[in-house]
Wavefront OBJ file of the C-alpha trace (Angstrom):
o trace
v 64.113 -15.435 35.436
v 63.024 -11.956 36.402
v 61.849 -9.037 34.284
v 62.600 -5.388 35.060
v 60.984 -2.403 33.358
v 63.439 0.509 33.526
v 61.787 2.637 30.821
v 60.646 5.242 33.358
v 64.322 6.032 34.093
v 64.920 7.097 30.461
v 68.718 7.020 29.846
v 69.583 7.009 33.568
v 68.935 3.285 34.089
v 72.528 1.980 34.305
v 72.993 2.263 38.070
v 69.595 0.713 38.753
v 70.255 -2.133 36.319
v 73.604 -2.877 37.971
v 72.017 -2.694 41.426
v 69.267 -5.137 40.441
v 71.757 -7.617 38.993
v 73.837 -7.516 42.168
v 71.036 -7.544 44.727
v 67.989 -9.184 43.139
v 69.374 -11.921 40.894
v 70.904 -15.134 42.215
v 74.144 -16.423 40.661
v 73.271 -18.105 37.371
v 69.825 -16.461 37.242
v 68.657 -14.540 34.194
v 67.229 -11.020 34.206
v 65.382 -9.289 31.384
v 65.790 -5.498 31.335
v 63.562 -3.204 29.300
v 64.713 0.378 28.638
v 64.208 3.251 26.174
v 66.852 3.539 23.471
v 66.590 7.165 22.382
v 69.734 7.716 20.281
v 70.928 4.080 20.507
v 73.958 4.915 22.699
v 72.400 3.132 25.731
v 72.606 -0.160 23.843
v 76.397 -0.226 23.619
v 76.850 1.321 27.046
v 74.622 -1.292 28.706
v 76.515 -4.084 26.913
v 79.824 -2.613 28.098
v 78.591 -2.385 31.697
v 77.461 -6.020 31.641
v 80.781 -7.182 30.185
v 82.868 -5.117 32.625
v 80.948 -6.541 35.584
v 81.651 -10.098 34.404
v 78.049 -11.062 33.692
v 76.873 -12.632 30.444
v 74.853 -10.651 27.911
v 72.683 -13.369 26.411
v 70.532 -11.297 24.070
v 69.914 -7.727 22.998
v 66.975 -6.827 20.780
v 64.618 -4.106 19.756
v 61.286 -4.507 21.544
v 59.323 -1.899 19.597
v 60.005 1.522 18.050
v 61.478 3.093 21.211
v 62.262 0.271 23.624
v 65.126 -2.203 23.861
v 65.436 -5.459 25.802
v 68.614 -7.072 27.083
v 68.843 -10.489 28.687
v 71.582 -10.876 31.295
v 72.791 -13.938 33.155
v 74.354 -13.134 36.511
v 77.786 -14.659 36.909
v 77.881 -17.668 39.194
v 80.015 -17.688 42.321
l 1 2 3 4 5 6 7 8 9 10 11 12 13 14 15 16 17 18 19 20 21 22 23 24 25 26 27 28 29 30 31 32 33 34 35 36 37 38 39 40 41 42 43 44 45 46 47 48 49 50 51 52 53 54 55 56 57 58 59 60 61 62 63 64 65 66 67 68 69 70 71 72 73 74 75 76 77
């Protein structure tokens, strides 16, 4: 399990999140991604990106007043 803090990217974290899943996680490994939610649209968009890429969104929850955490399991090969 690896944790990634993408809050510094504001709402431009999608490409970096996808890159980290592909390059830094092993098949079957879990990654925890922390990002800022702003207007809440990043929550659905991040879930859609995970689903479209074939990975498993295991959890999605509010971390505090401005941050959100998603837990992703990389698809196994």
